[in-house]
C-alpha positions in Angstrom: 0.0 0.0 0.0 1.0 3.7 -0.8 1.8 6.0 1.9 -1.4 8.1 2.4 -1.2 9.4 5.8 -4.7 10.5 7.1 -4.4 13.7 8.6 -7.0 15.8 10.6 -5.4 18.7 8.6 -6.6 18.5 5.1 -3.7 19.2 2.8 -3.1 15.5 1.8 -6.1 15.6 -0.5 -6.5 19.1 -1.7 -5.0 18.3 -5.1 -7.9 16.0 -5.7 -10.7 18.4 -4.9 -12.5 19.4 -8.2 -15.8 17.7 -8.2 -18.9 20.2 -8.7 -21.5 20.3 -6.0 -24.8 18.5 -6.7 -27.7 20.2 -5.0 -30.5 18.1 -3.9 -32.6 20.8 -2.0 -32.7 24.5 -2.0 -30.0 25.8 0.3 -31.8 29.2 1.3 -31.6 29.0 5.1 -28.0 28.0 4.9 -26.9 30.5 2.2 -23.8 32.5 3.1 -20.4 32.2 4.7 -19.8 30.2 7.7 -16.5 29.7 9.8 -15.7 27.0 12.5 -12.8 25.4 14.2 -12.0 21.8 13.9 -10.1 20.2 16.9 -8.7 16.8 17.0 -6.1 15.9 19.5 -3.1 18.1 18.8 -4.6 19.6 15.6 -6.6 22.7 15.3 -8.0 23.8 12.0 -9.9 27.0 10.9 -12.4 26.1 8.3 -14.6 28.4 6.2 -17.8 27.1 4.4 -19.5 29.0 1.7 -23.0 28.1 0.7 -25.4 29.3 -2.2 -28.4 27.9 -3.9 -26.3 25.3 -5.9 -22.9 24.7 -4.4 -21.1 24.3 -1.1 -17.4 24.9 -0.8 -15.0 24.3 2.1 -11.9 26.3 2.6 -9.1 25.2 5.1 -8.1 28.6 6.2 -5.3 27.3 8.4 -3.7 25.9 5.3 -3.4 28.8 2.9 -7.4 28.7 2.1 -7.1 25.2 0.4 -10.3 25.1 -1.6 -12.5 21.9 -1.4 -15.7 21.7 -3.5 -18.5 19.5 -2.2 -19.2 16.7 -4.3 -23.0 16.5 -3.0 -25.1 18.6 -1.0 -28.5 17.6 0.6 -30.8 19.8 2.6 -33.9 18.5 4.5 -35.7 21.2 6.8 -32.9 22.5 9.0 -30.5 19.7 8.4 -27.6 19.8 5.8 -25.4 16.9 4.7 -22.2 17.7 2.7 -19.9 15.0 1.1 -16.3 16.0 0.2 -15.3 13.0 -2.0 -11.9 14.3 -2.6 -10.9 14.2 1.0 -13.1 11.2 2.0 -15.1 13.4 4.4 -18.7 14.3 5.4 -20.3 16.9 7.4 -23.8 16.7 8.7 -25.2 19.6 10.7 -28.4 21.2 12.1 -29.2 24.9 11.8 -29.7 25.5 15.7 -30.6 29.2 15.1 -30.1 31.5 12.1 -26.3 32.0 13.0 -25.1 28.4 13.9 -24.8 25.0 12.3 -24.2 22.4 15.0 -22.8 19.1 13.5 -20.3 16.3 12.9 -17.2 16.3 10.6 -16.5 12.7 9.8 -13.1 11.9 8.2 -12.1 8.5 9.4 -13.5 9.2 12.8 -16.2 11.7 13.9 -15.4 15.1 15.2 -17.8 17.8 16.6 -17.9 20.9 14.4 -19.7 24.0 15.1 -20.1 26.7 12.4 -21.2 30.2 13.1 -22.2 32.8 10.4 -19.5 35.0 9.1 -15.8 35.1 8.4 -14.5 34.7 12.0 -15.1 31.7 14.0 -16.1 31.8 17.6 -13.3 31.1 20.1 -13.1 27.5 20.8 -11.3 26.2 23.9 -8.6 23.6 23.8 -10.2 20.3 25.2 -8.4 19.3 28.3 -6.7 15.9 28.6 -5.8 13.9 31.8 -2.2 13.2 32.5 -1.3 9.7 30.9 -1.3 6.7 33.0 -0.9 3.1 32.1 -4.5 2.6 32.6 -5.6 5.4 30.4 -3.2 3.9 27.7 -4.6 0.5 27.9 -8.3 1.8 28.0 -7.7 3.8 24.9 -5.9 0.9 23.1 -8.6 -1.6 24.0 -11.4 0.7 22.9 -9.8 1.1 19.5 -9.2 -2.7 19.2 -5.4 -1.9 18.6 -2.8 -4.8 19.2 -0.3 -2.4 21.0 0.0 1.3 21.8 3.0 3.2 23.3 3.5 6.8 24.2 6.3 8.9 25.6 7.0 12.3 27.0 9.9 14.6 28.2 10.2 18.0 30.0 13.8 19.1 30.7 15.7 15.9 31.6 12.6 14.2 32.9 11.0 11.5 30.6 8.1 8.9 31.0 7.2 6.1 28.7 4.3 3.5 28.7 3.7 0.6 26.4 0.6 -1.6 26.5 -0.7 -4.6 24.3 0.8 -7.3 22.2 3.3 -7.2 19.3 0.9 -9.3 17.2 -2.9 -9.9 17.4 -2.0 -13.5 16.8 0.2 -13.9 19.6 0.5 -13.0 23.3 4.1 -11.6 23.2 3.7 -8.3 25.1 5.0 -5.2 23.5 8.2 -3.8 25.4 9.3 -0.3 26.2 12.5 -0.8 24.1 10.7 -2.0 21.0 10.7 -0.4 17.7 7.9 1.4 16.0 7.2 2.7 12.5 6.9 6.4 12.4 5.6 7.0 8.7 5.7 10.5 7.6 7.2 11.7 10.7 10.4 10.7 8.8 9.8 13.8 6.8 11.0 16.2 9.5 14.1 14.1 9.6 14.6 14.4 5.9 14.3 18.1 6.3 16.7 18.1 9.3 19.2 16.2 6.9 18.9 18.8 4.4 19.7 21.6 6.7 22.9 19.5 7.7 23.7 19.4 4.0 22.9 23.1 3.6 25.5 24.1 6.4 28.0 21.7 4.8 27.8 23.6 1.6 26.4 20.6 -0.4 23.1 22.2 -1.3 21.3 25.5 -0.6 17.6 26.0 0.2 17.1 27.8 -3.1 18.8 25.0 -5.1 16.3 24.0 -7.8 15.4 20.4 -9.1 16.6 21.6 -12.5 20.0 22.5 -11.4 20.7 19.2 -9.6 18.8 16.8 -12.0 18.7 18.6 -15.2 16.3 21.1 -16.5 15.1 18.8 -19.2 14.7 15.9 -16.7 12.7 18.3 -14.2 10.6 19.6 -16.8 7.7 21.9 -15.3 9.3 21.4 -12.0 12.8 22.8 -12.8 12.4 26.0 -10.9 11.0 24.2 -7.8 13.7 24.7 -4.9 14.6 22.5 -2.0 12.1 24.8 0.2 9.3 24.2 -2.4 9.9 20.4 -2.2 10.0 20.4 1.7 6.8 22.7 2.1 4.9 20.7 -0.4 4.9 23.6 -2.7 6.7 22.2 -5.6 3.4 21.3 -7.7 4.1 17.7 -7.5 1.4 15.0 -7.4 1.1 13.2 -3.9 2.3 9.9 -5.1 2.8 7.7 -8.2 -0.3 5.9 -9.3 -0.6 2.4 -7.8 -0.1 0.8 -11.2 3.4 2.2 -11.4 4.4 1.8 -7.7 4.0 -1.9 -7.7 7.2 -2.3 -9.8 9.3 -0.8 -6.9 11.0 -3.1 -4.4 9.6 -3.3 -0.8 12.5 -5.7 0.2 15.6 -4.0 1.8 18.2 -3.0 -0.8 21.9 -2.6 -0.3 21.7 0.6 -2.0 18.3 2.4 -2.8 19.8 5.1 -5.0 18.8 3.7 -8.4 15.1 2.9 -7.3 14.8 6.3 -5.6 16.1 8.1 -8.7 13.8 6.0 -10.9 10.8 7.0 -8.8 11.8 10.7 -8.7 12.2 10.8 -12.4 8.7 9.1 -12.7 7.3 11.7 -10.4 8.8 14.5 -12.4 7.0 13.2 -15.5 3.5 13.4 -13.9 1.2 16.4 -14.5 1.7 19.2 -12.0 -1.3 19.8 -9.7 -0.5 23.5 -10.0 2.2 26.2 -10.6 5.3 25.9 -8.4 4.8 27.7 -5.1 1.1 28.5 -5.6 -0.6 25.8 -3.3 0.1 23.4 -0.6 -0.4 19.9 -1.9 0.7 17.2 0.6 3.3 15.1 -1.5 5.4 12.1 -0.7 6.9 12.7 -4.2 8.5 15.9 -3.0 10.4 14.4 -0.3 11.7 11.6 -2.6 12.8 14.1 -5.2 14.8 15.9 -2.4 16.2 12.6 -1.3 17.2 11.9 -4.8 18.9 15.4 -5.3 21.0 14.7 -2.0 22.1 11.3 -3.3 23.0 12.8 -6.7 25.1 15.6 -5.0 26.9 13.4 -2.3 27.1 10.0 -4.1 25.6 8.3 -0.9 22.2 6.8 -0.1 19.6 8.7 1.7 19.7 5.8 4.4 23.5 6.2 4.8 23.3 10.1 5.1 20.5 9.8 7.6 22.6 7.5 9.9 25.7 9.5 9.3 24.4 13.0 9.7 21.3 12.8 11.9 21.1 9.7 13.9 24.8 9.2 15.0 25.3 12.9 16.0 22.0 13.0 18.0 22.8 9.7 19.7 19.6 8.1 18.4 20.0 4.5 19.0 18.3 1.4 17.2 17.0 3.5 14.2 16.3 1.8 11.1 14.2 1.8 8.0 11.2 -0.2 6.9 9.1 -2.4 9.2 11.1 -3.4 12.4 12.0 -6.9 13.3 13.7 -10.0 11.8 11.9 -12.2 9.1 9.8 -15.1 10.7 10.1 -13.7 14.2 8.0 -11.5 16.5 10.9 -9.9 18.2 9.3 -6.4 17.4 5.7 -5.1 17.1 4.3 -6.1 13.7 2.0 -3.6 11.6 -1.5 -4.7 11.1 -4.1 -4.6 8.2 -7.7 -3.6 9.7 -10.6 -5.9 9.1 -13.5 -4.5 10.9 -12.8 -4.9 14.5 -10.1 -7.6 13.5 -6.4 -7.0 13.1 -4.3 -9.1 10.6 -0.7 -9.0 11.5 1.8 -8.2 8.6 4.7 -10.4 9.1 8.5 -9.2 8.2 10.1 -11.2 5.4 10.7 -11.2 1.8 7.9 -10.1 -0.6 5.7 -9.0 2.4 3.7 -5.9 1.8 4.4 -4.7 5.2 5.7 -1.3 4.2 6.0 1.2 1.4 8.5 0.7 -1.4 12.1 1.4 -0.3 12.3 4.3 -2.9 9.8 6.2 -0.4 12.5 6.2 2.5 12.8 10.0 2.7 9.0 10.4 2.9 8.2 7.8 5.4 10.2 4.6 6.4 12.0 5.2 9.6 11.6 3.1 12.6 13.0 3.4 16.0 12.1 3.1 19.8 9.9 5.6 21.7 13.0 6.6 23.8 14.9 7.3 20.5 12.0 9.4 19.3 12.1 11.3 22.4 15.8 12.1 21.8 15.1 13.3 18.4 12.2 15.5 19.5 14.3 16.9 22.3 16.8 18.0 19.6 14.1 19.9 18.0 12.9 21.5 21.3 16.5 22.4 22.5 18.0 23.4 19.1 21.6 22.5 20.0 24.1 24.8 18.3 26.4 22.0 18.0 24.1 20.3 15.6 22.7 23.2 13.6 23.1 26.9 13.5 20.0 29.0 14.8 19.1 30.0 11.2 19.0 26.4 10.3 16.6 25.4 13.1 14.5 28.6 12.2 14.2 27.5 8.6 13.1 24.1 9.7 10.3 25.3 12.1 9.0 28.3 10.1 6.3 28.1 7.4 7.7 29.6 4.3 4.5 30.5 2.3 1.9 31.8 4.8 0.1 28.5 5.7 0.8 26.3 8.7 3.5 23.9 7.1 7.1 24.4 7.9 9.7 21.9 6.6 8.3 18.5 7.8 6.3 20.0 10.6 2.8 21.5 11.0 2.9 24.5 13.1 -0.1 24.8 15.5 -1.7 28.0 16.4 0.3 27.9 19.8 3.5 27.7 18.0 4.2 23.9 18.9 5.2 21.6 16.2 3.3 18.5 15.2 3.1 15.7 12.6 1.7 12.4 12.2 2.8 9.4 10.2 1.4 6.1 8.8 2.3 3.4 6.3 -1.5 2.2 6.6 -0.3 -0.4 9.0 0.9 1.7 11.8 0.0 5.1 13.1 1.9 7.8 15.2 1.9 11.3 16.2 4.6 13.7 17.7 4.6 17.2 19.3 7.3 19.6 20.2 6.3 22.6 22.5 9.3 24.8 22.8 7.4 27.4 25.0 6.6 24.8 27.6 9.7 22.7 27.0 7.8 19.5 26.5 7.9 17.0 23.8 5.4 13.9 23.4 4.8 11.0 21.1 2.2 8.4 20.6 2.2 5.4 18.3 0.1 2.2 17.6 0.7 -0.9 15.3 -2.5 -0.5 13.2 -4.3 2.2 11.3 -8.0 2.1 11.9 -10.0 5.4 12.3 -10.7 4.7 15.9 -6.9 4.2 16.4 -6.1 7.6 14.9 -8.4 9.2 17.3 -7.1 7.4 20.3 -3.5 8.1 19.4 -4.2 11.7 19.1 -5.7 11.9 22.5 -3.0 9.6 24.0 -0.6 12.3 22.7 -2.2 15.0 24.4 -2.5 13.1 27.6 1.2 12.4 27.2 1.9 16.1 26.9 -0.2 16.8 30.1 1.8 14.1 31.9 5.1 16.0 31.0 3.4 19.4 32.2 2.3 17.7 35.4 5.7 15.7 36.0 3.7 12.5 36.5 5.8 9.6 36.4 
C-alpha cells in the first residue's frame, strides 16, 4: 500500500478536490459564509464554508485557504449533509438558529464541528486531557481494538514512557518499552533536518532547484522548484505515483536504494503538475523523494546512509532503521496490522511481504526506532543545539515559508508548537514539540483504523499533560 497518511489537517487531498457540488434541495436558510474550528487531539484547523443555492465549498483557512468543493449537498428542513469525496469526508449539521450550524465532521472518525455565520469563527477552548497513566493508555488501546500502543514524553531531563498490548494480534508476546515502532511520515522532518545539515556543509542550498541538480530537461515543469518548495509541499508535484506504477518498486531491503529512488523521482517529475510551483500546498510524498534523490546525486551516498551519518549518529539516536522493524519469521518487534473491521491481521516481516512502502519512499516515511529514541530526536528540535545546527537552520526548519501552517516536515500549531503524524497504513503515530513549555511527546500504535487514529491523538495530548504535570 502507498503512504497516504490520514491527517486531521486536510492538505493531503487538496489536489484531488475538483468535483462540482450536486444540490438536492434549495439551500436558502444555509446560504452565506460560515466559519468554524475543527479540533482533533493536537490539531486545530480554522475552516470556512461558503454555501449558495447550488454549491457548497469548504476552505481550510489554516492551510492557505485550500479550496475543497462539496461533491454533493442535501438539505432537509434545517439539516444539511455535505460530502467531500476528494478528502473522503462528510459533514452533517443542523441549523440551531439562524447563526449557527451544530454538526459532526467525519473523516475516518467523527469530530464535533460548529459553524457560526460570518468570516470569523467563535473562540473554541482547547479540550483538556488527563495526564497519561498506564490505565488510560490501555483503555484507549482496547477501545480502539489496537494490538499495541505506546507513548512517551519529556520535559527538561525528565521523561516517561508507557507501552501496552501485544506485538501481534495472533500472539500473546507483550510489546516492550524498548521495542521499535514505525513512524511513517514523521520521517519527513528527519529528511528536512538532513537537508539542513547538507545546507550547512555547502552540499546544497535551500534555493537550489530541481533543474540544477537533476537537469532542466529531466525536471520539466518542476525545474524551478527549490529545495524549500519540495519540503513545504509547494513544488506542484502529485502526492504519489499511481498504484499501477508503484507495484514495480521493491519493498524488500536493498543494499543501495539510489537507483530505485532516482527511478521513482524521475517518474514523479513526468507526472502532470497539480498547479504552478509555489502556488498551493499539496501534501506530496513525491516532493520528499525528489529531495532525497537530489541529496544522493550531490553526495554519491544513499539517503539511508546519510541519515545515519548526519542525523542519527550525531544526535545519539539508537536502534533507528528503515522499513518495518523486526527480523523475518520472528515476532521480536511489534508487527504492523491490516484492519478488517474490529479484527487486525498481522503483517509479518520477510521477503515479498507488503508490510511497508517501497524502499524508494524512504525520505517520505520509512524510519523506525524505539519511543525513547524518538524522544531524543524530538528533544533536539525542542532544544535546538548549536553543536548540531546553527540557529538560522533551526529557524528555517520550524518556520512556514509560504504563509500557511506547514514548515519543513512540521505542522505549526496556533500555539507555536510543532506537530506531525505518520502512517504506512499499518501503523499510526503522532509527535509534538512544544518549545514554550519545554515539552515533547509522542504516541504510536501498530494499526491504522479510524478509531486508532483518534485514540493516538488523544494519547499524545495526555502524554503532553503528563509532561506538564511531572507525572511518572
